[in-house]
N, C-alpha and C positions, 0 to 999 in steps of 0.2 A: 506093548507089543506097538499097540497105536501109533505109539511117536517113530517107532523105524517103520511103521507102514505109511507114515506121514514123509518121514524124510529119503526113503525109497522112491515113491511118488513124484516129490520134489528134482532127484537127482536122475531121475527117468527122464524127465521137463527140459532139465538142463543138459544134459548128456545128450536128446535128440537136437536141439538149437544146434549144440557144436558141432556133431555130427551134418547137420546141413550145410553151418555158418560157414566153416574152414574151408571147405574145398571154392565157395562162394569169394569168401574175401581172396583167397591166395590167386583166384583166377580173374578176379579186380587187378588184385595187386599185380601180377606177372603184367598184365594187360599195359596197368599205366607206365612201369619200370619200359617194358620191353619198346614203347612207341614214343618212350622220354616226353607221357604227357605231364602237365605241370603237376606239380607237385606243391605242399604249402611246406612255408621255411620257418625254421625252430622262432621262434617266438621269443623264448628264452633268451639264442646267443644275439637276436636282431636286438635285445632290447640292452645285455647287458655285457655283450664282444665277450661271455666266455660259455665255452659249448659245454650244453648239459649230455646227462648220460645216453641219451637218443640221438645225438647228435650225427649224423653219418649214417645212420641205418638204413637209410629208403637205398642209398649208394651202395651200400654192403650187403643188402638184401638183393640192388641187381645185380652184383656181382657173384653171389652166390645163387642165384637163378641159372647165369653162363657160365657156373661150375669154376669159376675164382677163387675158392674158398680162405686160400692163405690172403689174399689182398680184401676180403671181406672180414674176416678176421683182422686185418691190422684194418681198418677203416675204426669197427666198431665189434668189439669180441661178444657183444648182448648180439648180434644178429647170428651169429653160429650158433650161440646159447640159446635163443627164443625160438627159432628155427626149429633146432632138435627138440626143444619142449612141448611146441605147438602139434608139432606131429604125434608124439608121444600123447600128450592131451588127447589128439582126436584118436588114436586107436583105442586112448583107454575108456574116452566116452562112447565110444560103439561096445567095449565089453562092459560097460556100466550099464549101458540099458537092455541087456544082454542078464546082468547080475549086481544089480543095484546094494544087494546085501555087502559086498564085497566092497564098495564103497564106505558103508555103514561101520561096518568093524576097523578100516582104518581112519575112520573120523572119532571113535573109542577108542583106539588105539590112544594117536594125538591128544583126546582130553583126559586118559588115565595117567599119562607121564610127561608132567609138565617138563620136566628136564628135554626132554627131544623137544617140545615144542620150542621151548626157549633157546635151544640151539640154533635150531632152524629159521628162529628169526636174529638173532645176532647173524649166520649164514649170508643171510637176506642183507642186512643191512651192513654188513661186511663188505659182499661183494658190489651192493652197491654204490659206495664209500670208494673200492678200489674202481669201477668202470669208471666213477666221473675225473678220480684224478686219472686214469689213465687219458682219459677224454680230450682233457685239459692240457696235458703235455702231448698229446699224440701230432708228428708234423707231418700226417697221411690227411686229416682230419680237412685241414684247409688249403690245399694244395691242389 
């Protein structure tokens, strides 16, 4: 029981951090993208000439903030997916602050079901590879 209490306290701290960090990060990104402040370029693309899986995500987020979801998705599909999950995680972090034992149950489910964990890992790797191939052949990225 002691171990679950420690995990619950860690979850509360992480959830509190995420609950406070996300709005600040979103506001900062919105200001930078709205006022076209200089943003760092992709070092991987600069070095190799091959786009990385996150190339174009800043411009895609700019289009997302303006409501142009289709072009944002065409620039980088991850922008829409990542934005969705960031918002979802923000709401979950609030939920975990209120009920951290729920997260412990999810963690125990993943530990007790190695096939589910392996499937989630495989889906993550395949999604990453698909996104990278998409980015390499994406005609919208560097136009």
